[in-house]
C-alpha positions as CSV (number, residue, x, y, z in Angstrom):
1,M,-92.4,-93.5,-37.9
2,S,-89.5,-93.6,-40.5
3,A,-86.4,-95.8,-40.0
4,F,-84.5,-92.6,-39.4
5,D,-86.8,-91.5,-36.6
6,Q,-86.7,-94.9,-35.1
7,T,-82.9,-94.8,-35.1
8,L,-82.9,-91.4,-33.4
9,T,-85.3,-92.6,-30.8
10,R,-83.2,-95.6,-30.0
11,R,-80.1,-93.5,-29.6
12,G,-81.9,-91.0,-27.5
13,V,-81.3,-88.0,-29.7
14,L,-84.9,-87.0,-29.9
15,G,-85.2,-87.1,-26.2
16,A,-82.1,-84.9,-25.7
17,M,-83.4,-82.4,-28.2
18,A,-86.8,-82.5,-26.5
19,A,-85.1,-81.6,-23.2
20,A,-84.7,-78.1,-24.6
21,G,-88.4,-77.9,-25.1
22,T,-90.4,-80.0,-27.5
23,A,-93.6,-78.5,-26.1
24,V,-92.5,-75.3,-27.7
25,T,-92.7,-77.0,-31.0
26,L,-96.3,-78.0,-30.3
27,A,-97.6,-74.8,-28.8
28,A,-95.1,-72.0,-28.5
29,G,-96.0,-69.4,-26.0
30,T,-98.9,-71.3,-24.4
31,P,-99.1,-71.7,-20.6
32,A,-98.5,-75.4,-20.9
33,A,-95.3,-74.8,-22.9
34,A,-94.1,-72.1,-20.5
35,A,-94.7,-74.4,-17.5
36,T,-92.6,-77.3,-19.0
37,T,-89.8,-75.6,-20.9
38,S,-87.4,-72.8,-20.9
39,A,-88.7,-69.5,-22.3
40,P,-89.1,-69.8,-26.1
41,A,-87.1,-66.7,-26.6
42,A,-84.1,-68.5,-25.1
43,L,-84.2,-70.9,-28.1
44,L,-83.6,-68.2,-30.6
45,P,-80.9,-65.6,-31.2
46,A,-81.6,-62.1,-29.8
47,D,-80.5,-60.6,-33.1
48,P,-83.3,-58.1,-34.1
49,L,-82.4,-58.5,-37.8
50,L,-83.0,-62.2,-37.7
51,H,-86.2,-61.7,-35.7
52,L,-87.5,-59.4,-38.5
53,L,-86.5,-61.9,-41.1
54,R,-88.3,-64.8,-39.3
55,R,-91.5,-62.8,-39.1
56,A,-91.6,-60.8,-42.3
57,T,-90.5,-63.6,-44.6
58,F,-91.2,-67.3,-45.0
59,G,-87.8,-67.9,-43.2
60,P,-84.3,-66.4,-43.4
61,S,-82.1,-67.6,-46.2
62,P,-78.4,-67.0,-46.6
63,A,-79.0,-64.3,-49.2
64,S,-81.7,-62.5,-47.2
65,I,-79.5,-62.5,-44.1
66,A,-76.6,-61.0,-46.1
67,E,-79.0,-58.4,-47.5
68,I,-80.5,-57.3,-44.3
69,R,-77.1,-57.0,-42.6
70,R,-75.9,-54.9,-45.6
71,L,-79.0,-52.6,-45.7
72,G,-80.1,-52.5,-42.1
73,A,-83.6,-53.1,-40.8
74,K,-85.2,-49.8,-42.0
75,A,-83.9,-49.9,-45.6
76,W,-84.7,-53.6,-45.9
77,L,-88.2,-53.1,-44.6
78,D,-88.7,-50.0,-46.9
79,R,-87.6,-52.2,-49.9
80,Q,-89.9,-55.0,-49.0
81,L,-92.8,-52.6,-48.6
82,N,-92.2,-51.5,-52.2
83,P,-92.1,-54.8,-54.0
84,A,-92.4,-53.4,-57.5
85,T,-88.8,-52.2,-57.1
86,I,-87.5,-55.7,-56.4
87,A,-86.3,-57.8,-59.3
88,D,-87.7,-61.3,-58.9
89,K,-85.9,-63.3,-61.6
90,V,-86.0,-66.7,-60.0
91,A,-89.7,-66.6,-59.1
92,D,-90.6,-65.2,-62.5
93,G,-88.8,-68.1,-64.1
94,L,-90.7,-70.6,-62.0
95,L,-94.0,-68.9,-62.9
96,A,-93.1,-69.1,-66.6
97,R,-93.2,-72.9,-66.1
98,L,-96.7,-72.7,-64.7
99,P,-98.5,-70.6,-67.4
100,L,-102.0,-71.7,-66.6
101,S,-101.7,-70.1,-63.1
102,A,-101.6,-66.6,-64.6
103,L,-104.6,-67.0,-67.0
104,G,-107.6,-64.7,-66.6
105,I,-111.2,-65.7,-66.9
106,G,-111.4,-64.9,-70.6
107,D,-108.0,-66.7,-71.3
108,I,-109.2,-69.9,-69.7
109,R,-112.5,-69.8,-71.5
110,A,-110.7,-69.2,-74.8
111,Q,-108.4,-72.2,-74.2
112,V,-111.5,-74.3,-73.5
113,A,-113.1,-73.0,-76.8
114,A,-109.9,-73.8,-78.6
115,G,-109.8,-77.3,-77.2
116,K,-106.6,-76.7,-75.3
117,L,-108.3,-77.1,-71.9
118,K,-111.3,-79.2,-70.9
119,Q,-114.2,-77.2,-69.5
120,Y,-114.1,-77.2,-65.7
121,S,-110.5,-78.2,-65.8
122,W,-108.7,-77.8,-62.4
123,D,-105.3,-77.5,-64.1
124,P,-105.0,-73.7,-63.7
125,M,-105.9,-74.0,-60.0
126,W,-103.4,-76.8,-59.4
127,Q,-100.7,-74.7,-61.1
128,L,-101.8,-71.7,-58.9
129,G,-101.2,-73.9,-55.8
130,F,-97.8,-75.1,-57.0
131,A,-96.9,-71.5,-57.8
132,A,-97.8,-70.4,-54.3
133,V,-95.2,-72.8,-52.9
134,G,-92.5,-71.6,-55.3
135,R,-93.2,-68.0,-54.5
136,A,-93.1,-68.6,-50.8
137,I,-89.7,-70.2,-51.1
138,W,-87.9,-68.4,-53.9
139,S,-89.5,-65.0,-54.3
140,E,-87.3,-62.0,-53.4
141,R,-90.6,-60.1,-52.6
142,Q,-91.0,-62.0,-49.3
143,L,-93.1,-59.6,-47.3
144,F,-95.4,-59.2,-50.2
145,E,-95.8,-63.0,-50.5
146,V,-96.5,-63.2,-46.7
147,M,-99.2,-60.6,-47.1
148,V,-100.7,-62.4,-50.1
149,D,-100.9,-65.5,-47.9
150,F,-102.5,-63.5,-45.1
151,W,-105.2,-62.0,-47.4
152,S,-105.8,-65.2,-49.2
153,N,-106.8,-66.6,-45.8
154,H,-108.8,-63.6,-44.7
155,L,-110.8,-63.5,-47.9
156,N,-110.5,-67.2,-48.6
157,V,-111.8,-68.8,-51.8
158,T,-110.7,-72.5,-51.6
159,N,-108.3,-73.5,-54.4
160,P,-108.9,-75.9,-56.1
161,Y,-112.7,-75.7,-55.9
162,G,-115.0,-76.8,-58.8
163,D,-117.2,-73.8,-59.2
164,V,-114.3,-71.3,-59.5
165,W,-112.5,-73.4,-62.1
166,D,-112.3,-70.4,-64.5
167,S,-112.0,-67.5,-62.0
168,R,-109.7,-68.6,-59.0
169,A,-106.4,-67.8,-60.8
170,D,-107.8,-64.4,-61.8
171,Y,-108.9,-63.7,-58.2
172,D,-105.4,-64.3,-57.0
173,R,-103.9,-61.9,-59.5
174,N,-106.5,-59.1,-59.7
175,V,-107.8,-59.1,-56.1
176,I,-105.3,-60.5,-53.6
177,R,-102.0,-59.6,-55.3
178,K,-103.2,-56.3,-56.7
179,H,-104.3,-55.0,-53.3
180,A,-102.1,-56.9,-50.9
181,L,-100.2,-53.8,-49.9
182,G,-102.8,-51.3,-50.8
183,T,-105.9,-50.4,-48.8
184,F,-108.3,-52.9,-47.3
185,K,-111.2,-50.7,-48.6
186,D,-110.1,-51.4,-52.2
187,L,-109.3,-55.0,-51.5
188,L,-112.8,-55.6,-50.0
189,R,-114.5,-53.9,-53.0
190,A,-112.4,-56.0,-55.4
191,S,-113.3,-59.2,-53.7
192,A,-117.0,-58.3,-53.6
193,Q,-117.0,-57.6,-57.4
194,H,-115.1,-60.8,-58.4
195,P,-116.7,-63.9,-59.8
196,A,-114.7,-66.2,-57.6
197,M,-116.0,-64.7,-54.3
198,L,-119.5,-64.3,-55.6
199,T,-119.5,-67.9,-56.7
200,Y,-117.8,-69.3,-53.6
201,L,-120.2,-67.6,-51.2
202,D,-123.3,-68.0,-53.5
203,N,-124.0,-64.4,-54.1
204,R,-124.2,-65.0,-57.9
205,Y,-127.3,-67.0,-57.2
206,S,-128.9,-64.4,-54.9
207,T,-132.0,-62.7,-56.3
208,K,-134.5,-60.2,-55.1
209,A,-137.1,-63.0,-54.9
210,A,-134.8,-65.2,-52.8
211,P,-131.8,-63.3,-51.3
212,N,-129.0,-65.7,-50.4
213,E,-127.4,-64.8,-47.0
214,N,-124.1,-66.7,-47.3
215,Y,-122.0,-63.8,-48.6
216,G,-123.8,-61.2,-46.5
217,R,-123.1,-63.2,-43.4
218,E,-119.4,-63.9,-44.1
219,L,-118.9,-60.3,-45.3
220,L,-119.8,-59.2,-41.7
221,E,-118.5,-62.1,-39.6
222,L,-115.3,-63.0,-41.4
223,H,-114.3,-60.2,-43.7
224,T,-115.1,-57.1,-41.5
225,V,-116.7,-56.6,-38.1
226,G,-116.8,-60.1,-36.8
227,L,-119.7,-61.1,-34.5
228,A,-120.8,-57.5,-33.9
229,Y,-123.9,-58.0,-36.0
230,T,-127.6,-59.1,-35.7
231,E,-129.6,-61.3,-37.9
232,S,-131.4,-58.2,-39.2
233,D,-128.0,-56.9,-40.3
234,V,-127.4,-60.1,-42.3
235,T,-130.8,-60.0,-43.9
236,N,-130.4,-56.4,-45.0
237,A,-126.8,-56.9,-46.2
238,A,-128.0,-59.9,-48.3
239,R,-130.8,-57.7,-49.8
240,L,-128.4,-54.9,-50.6
241,L,-125.9,-57.3,-52.3
242,T,-128.5,-58.8,-54.7
243,G,-127.6,-58.0,-58.2
244,L,-123.9,-58.4,-57.7
245,T,-123.5,-61.5,-59.9
246,V,-121.6,-63.3,-62.6
247,D,-122.4,-63.2,-66.3
248,H,-123.1,-66.8,-67.4
249,A,-121.9,-66.2,-70.9
250,T,-118.5,-64.6,-70.1
251,G,-117.8,-65.7,-66.5
252,R,-117.1,-62.1,-65.5
253,Y,-118.7,-59.9,-62.9
254,R,-121.7,-57.9,-63.8
255,Y,-124.4,-56.0,-61.9
256,D,-127.9,-57.2,-62.7
257,T,-130.5,-54.4,-62.0
258,A,-133.3,-56.9,-62.6
259,Q,-132.3,-59.0,-59.6
260,H,-131.6,-56.2,-57.1
261,A,-134.0,-55.9,-54.1
262,T,-134.9,-52.3,-53.5
263,G,-136.1,-50.7,-50.3
264,A,-134.5,-49.0,-47.3
265,V,-131.8,-51.0,-45.5
266,R,-129.9,-50.6,-42.2
267,V,-126.7,-52.6,-41.4
268,L,-125.2,-51.6,-38.1
269,A,-125.2,-47.8,-38.3
270,F,-125.2,-47.8,-42.1
271,Q,-128.5,-46.7,-43.6
272,H,-129.4,-46.3,-47.3
273,A,-132.7,-45.6,-49.0
274,N,-131.8,-48.1,-51.8
275,A,-134.7,-46.6,-53.7
276,T,-133.9,-47.8,-57.2
277,A,-132.4,-50.9,-58.8
278,A,-130.2,-48.7,-61.0
279,G,-128.6,-47.3,-57.8
280,G,-128.2,-50.6,-56.1
281,E,-124.6,-51.3,-57.0
282,A,-123.5,-47.9,-55.7
283,A,-125.5,-48.6,-52.5
284,A,-123.8,-52.0,-52.1
285,L,-120.3,-50.4,-52.6
286,A,-121.1,-47.7,-50.0
287,L,-121.9,-50.5,-47.5
288,L,-118.5,-52.1,-48.3
289,D,-116.7,-48.8,-47.8
290,Y,-118.5,-48.3,-44.5
291,L,-117.6,-51.7,-43.3
292,A,-113.9,-51.4,-44.4
293,L,-113.5,-48.2,-42.4
294,H,-115.5,-49.3,-39.3
295,P,-113.5,-49.1,-36.1
296,V,-114.5,-52.7,-35.2
297,T,-113.2,-53.9,-38.6
298,A,-110.0,-51.9,-38.0
299,R,-109.5,-53.7,-34.7
300,R,-110.2,-57.1,-36.3
301,I,-107.8,-56.6,-39.2
302,V,-105.1,-55.2,-36.9
303,T,-105.5,-58.0,-34.4
304,K,-105.1,-60.6,-37.2
305,L,-102.0,-58.8,-38.4
306,C,-100.6,-58.8,-34.8
307,V,-101.4,-62.5,-34.5
308,R,-99.6,-63.2,-37.7
309,F,-96.5,-61.1,-37.0
310,V,-96.3,-60.6,-33.2
311,A,-97.9,-63.3,-30.9
312,D,-100.8,-65.7,-30.7
313,E,-102.2,-63.4,-28.0
314,P,-100.9,-60.0,-29.1
315,P,-100.4,-57.0,-26.7
316,A,-103.6,-54.9,-26.3
317,D,-101.7,-51.7,-26.3
318,L,-100.1,-52.5,-29.7
319,I,-103.5,-53.3,-31.2
320,T,-105.0,-50.0,-29.9
321,A,-102.1,-48.1,-31.4
322,L,-102.3,-49.8,-34.8
323,V,-106.1,-49.3,-35.0
324,K,-105.4,-45.6,-34.9
325,V,-102.9,-46.0,-37.7
326,Y,-105.3,-48.0,-39.8
327,L,-108.2,-45.5,-39.4
328,D,-105.9,-42.4,-39.8
329,N,-104.7,-43.8,-43.1
330,R,-108.1,-44.9,-44.4
331,S,-107.3,-48.7,-44.2
332,A,-103.9,-48.4,-46.0
333,I,-101.9,-51.5,-45.0
334,V,-98.3,-50.3,-45.4
335,P,-98.4,-47.7,-42.6
336,V,-99.9,-50.3,-40.3
337,L,-97.1,-52.8,-41.2
338,R,-94.4,-50.2,-40.8
339,A,-95.7,-49.2,-37.3
340,L,-96.1,-52.9,-36.3
341,F,-92.5,-53.9,-37.3
342,T,-91.0,-50.8,-35.7
343,S,-92.9,-51.2,-32.4
344,A,-91.3,-52.1,-29.1
345,Q,-93.9,-54.9,-28.7
346,F,-92.7,-56.5,-32.0
347,T,-89.1,-56.3,-30.9
348,A,-90.0,-57.9,-27.6
349,S,-91.9,-60.8,-29.2
350,I,-89.0,-63.1,-30.0
351,G,-90.1,-66.7,-29.5
352,A,-93.8,-65.9,-29.4
353,K,-94.8,-67.5,-32.7
354,T,-94.6,-71.0,-34.1
355,R,-94.3,-71.9,-37.8
356,T,-97.3,-73.4,-39.6
357,P,-96.6,-76.4,-41.8
358,L,-96.3,-74.3,-45.0
359,E,-94.0,-71.9,-43.3
360,D,-91.9,-74.8,-41.9
361,L,-91.5,-76.3,-45.3
362,A,-90.6,-73.0,-47.0
363,A,-88.2,-72.1,-44.2
364,T,-86.5,-75.5,-44.6
365,V,-85.6,-74.9,-48.2
366,R,-84.8,-71.3,-47.6
367,T,-82.5,-71.8,-44.7
368,L,-80.7,-74.6,-46.5
369,G,-80.2,-72.2,-49.4
370,Y,-81.3,-74.8,-52.0
371,G,-82.3,-73.5,-55.4
372,P,-85.1,-74.7,-57.6
373,A,-84.7,-77.5,-60.2
374,P,-83.3,-76.1,-63.4
375,S,-86.3,-77.2,-65.4
376,G,-89.8,-78.8,-65.0
377,T,-92.4,-78.5,-62.2
378,K,-92.3,-81.9,-60.5
379,F,-90.3,-80.5,-57.6
380,L,-92.9,-77.9,-57.0
381,E,-95.7,-80.5,-57.1
382,S,-93.7,-82.6,-54.6
383,L,-93.3,-79.7,-52.2
384,Y,-97.0,-78.9,-52.6
385,W,-98.0,-82.5,-51.7
386,M,-95.6,-82.3,-48.7
387,C,-97.5,-79.3,-47.5
388,R,-100.8,-81.1,-48.0
389,D,-99.6,-84.1,-46.0
390,A,-98.7,-81.7,-43.2
391,G,-102.2,-80.3,-43.3
392,Q,-101.5,-76.9,-45.1
393,A,-101.5,-77.1,-48.9
394,P,-101.5,-73.4,-50.0
395,L,-104.9,-72.0,-50.6
396,F,-106.6,-75.4,-50.0
397,W,-108.5,-74.6,-46.8
398,G,-112.1,-75.6,-47.2
399,P,-114.2,-73.4,-44.9
400,P,-114.4,-69.6,-45.7
401,N,-112.4,-68.6,-42.6
402,G,-108.9,-69.5,-43.9
403,Y,-106.1,-71.5,-42.3
404,P,-105.6,-70.8,-38.6
405,D,-102.4,-69.0,-37.5
406,V,-102.0,-70.0,-33.9
407,A,-99.7,-72.8,-32.5
408,S,-102.5,-74.7,-30.9
409,A,-104.2,-75.3,-34.2
410,W,-101.2,-77.3,-35.5
411,A,-100.2,-79.1,-32.3
412,S,-100.2,-82.8,-33.0
413,P,-97.6,-85.6,-32.8
414,S,-98.5,-86.9,-36.3
415,G,-98.0,-83.4,-37.8
416,L,-94.7,-83.1,-36.0
417,L,-93.5,-86.4,-37.5
418,V,-94.5,-85.3,-41.0
419,R,-92.4,-82.2,-40.6
420,W,-89.4,-84.2,-39.2
421,N,-89.6,-86.5,-42.2
422,F,-89.7,-83.8,-44.8
423,H,-86.8,-82.0,-43.1
424,L,-84.5,-84.9,-43.7
425,S,-85.9,-85.7,-47.1
426,I,-85.3,-82.2,-48.4
427,A,-82.0,-81.7,-46.7
428,A,-80.6,-85.0,-48.0
429,G,-82.0,-84.4,-51.5
430,W,-84.0,-87.6,-51.5
431,W,-87.2,-85.9,-52.4
432,P,-87.5,-83.6,-54.2
433,D,-84.3,-84.9,-55.8
434,T,-83.8,-82.1,-58.3
435,L,-83.3,-79.1,-56.0
436,V,-80.0,-77.4,-56.6
437,K,-77.7,-77.9,-53.6
438,P,-73.9,-77.6,-53.0
439,A,-71.9,-80.5,-54.4
440,S,-70.4,-81.0,-50.9
441,L,-73.1,-80.4,-48.4
442,A,-70.8,-80.1,-45.4
443,T,-68.3,-77.7,-46.9
444,G,-71.1,-75.8,-48.6
445,M,-72.8,-75.3,-45.3
446,V,-69.8,-74.3,-43.1
447,G,-66.9,-73.7,-45.4
448,V,-63.6,-75.1,-43.9
449,L,-64.4,-78.1,-41.8
450,P,-64.1,-77.6,-38.0
451,A,-61.6,-79.6,-36.0
452,T,-64.1,-81.4,-33.7
453,Y,-67.6,-82.8,-33.7
454,G,-68.7,-80.2,-31.2
455,A,-67.4,-77.4,-33.4
456,L,-69.1,-78.9,-36.5
457,I,-72.5,-79.1,-34.6
458,A,-72.1,-75.6,-33.4
459,A,-71.3,-74.3,-36.9
460,V,-74.1,-76.1,-38.6
461,G,-76.6,-75.1,-35.8
462,T,-75.6,-71.5,-36.1
463,R,-75.9,-71.6,-39.9
464,L,-79.4,-73.2,-39.9
465,L,-80.9,-71.9,-36.7
466,G,-79.0,-68.7,-36.0
467,V,-78.0,-70.1,-32.6
468,A,-75.7,-73.0,-31.6
469,P,-77.3,-76.0,-29.9
470,S,-77.0,-76.3,-26.1
471,G,-74.4,-78.4,-24.5
472,A,-76.8,-81.2,-23.9
473,Q,-78.0,-81.1,-27.4
474,T,-74.5,-81.0,-28.8
475,A,-73.5,-84.1,-26.7
476,A,-76.6,-85.9,-27.9
477,L,-76.0,-85.1,-31.6
478,A,-72.3,-86.1,-31.3
479,A,-73.4,-89.4,-29.7
480,F,-75.6,-90.1,-32.7
481,Y,-72.3,-90.6,-34.6
482,G,-70.7,-92.5,-31.7
483,K,-68.6,-89.5,-30.7
484,T,-68.3,-86.8,-28.1
485,P,-68.1,-83.1,-28.8
486,A,-64.4,-83.2,-28.3
487,S,-63.8,-86.0,-30.8
488,P,-61.6,-85.0,-33.7
489,L,-63.3,-84.6,-37.0
490,K,-61.7,-86.1,-40.1
491,P,-62.5,-85.1,-43.7
492,T,-63.3,-88.8,-44.4
493,D,-65.7,-89.2,-41.5
494,P,-69.3,-90.2,-42.5
495,A,-70.5,-87.3,-40.4
496,V,-69.3,-84.9,-43.1
497,G,-70.1,-87.3,-45.9
498,W,-73.2,-89.5,-46.5
499,M,-74.4,-89.0,-42.9
500,F,-74.2,-85.2,-42.9
501,P,-77.8,-84.7,-43.9
502,Y,-78.8,-86.5,-40.7
503,L,-77.2,-83.7,-38.7
504,M,-79.1,-81.1,-40.7
505,G,-82.3,-83.0,-40.3
506,M,-81.9,-83.3,-36.5
507,L,-81.2,-79.6,-36.2
508,L,-84.2,-78.7,-38.3
509,N,-86.3,-80.9,-36.0
510,S,-85.3,-78.8,-33.0
511,P,-87.6,-76.5,-31.1
512,S,-85.5,-73.6,-32.3
513,F,-86.4,-74.1,-35.9
514,A,-90.1,-74.6,-35.1
515,L,-90.3,-71.1,-33.8
516,R,-91.1,-68.3,-36.3
């Protein structure tokens, strides 16, 4: 525990904040939390615009709050669902500092040939991870970035990972980003024909003499229908997918007729004669299309979207309604998202989601309104390592199932302390120390200084959390400074000088901020 946390513990501030519901921080919406705390929704403002921002972005920022209040929910959502129309100058500038993250397979291999990169170098993959942090925090295309994160987990290829050294950055751009707001059918096809996926799940090594079942199994269990398959389905899928491989010389996808296993196959209700090797690729793609549009796949995709945006245990009636939208629109994602965000169930879900570590860190920088460092990438690397220390470096999940998105998966005291420490470190500008923040934190945060400590705490709480702290919390926070809520606030007080970051840190440690 840091010296700061020890100080707070001695003064009883953490205990007072916990009185409002620390269990919510650990497992929002779970029965245990409900039994020991006030309703999570009571910890957040009822404002539907802020609710939409908390769910459809990596966290409200001062600029996004102003924008959604100016546009209204419908126009803001329409804009976010059409990201190509949104200028993204800040994020584009950050990506320009990470040029390796945008390289294609041929580009990376050309740099190796020219001696600019070492063969098997992880540098492009590291830069891709750093870029993911920067985009989550500073991109204007927030809903698009949330969906990129969603699909990166659903069709996970660990980054960095040795065998995809030359293809993982390309997978991000030409599979996940290209189709994040398109159709799942096209996304699934693109992933199945990309060297990164074929390498990660071993299909590049699958031959007609020895079909490898790894990709066939995960295609069914993780990417599409879930556990609604038999071992025969896996075997037949693996046979049908033989020949989908990677060209050793170029590193690119190719279909190898010589390695395709012919013969009739049946996977679930899909049947194909698979009579010739020349027709094997088309047969495999037909299976992918069948799986993408299967009603069970529709339910799994929709359920995962509801878990991401609505609740850890989403309403069954909403899932059923969205399955119809998915199938009616041939797996198009935008109609599903539009129906989800405009549903009564979404509106009623305030307080039903908890931020993951990556979301917590991104939301911290966004709610503070801090800008990126004017140059360099060390600050992005620092933020990435903070995420890793909290257990969620972007794209770094090892197993093929992707990072979990329910509160119980992240409920640990040690993880909570990591978050509390990076809240203060970022707010105070200790680390990263190059983020652009107001010269005067207090006046930059609330404008004209309030007259009392209680008014200061209420103003900063509303600014950072969207809601003022409770009376008990306000008293505890004022006591940290040796004051009461009614104590007069002077411009020379440490509370609005060198000790102001502690107030921001304590508010960011609250259960209110932990909720998405």
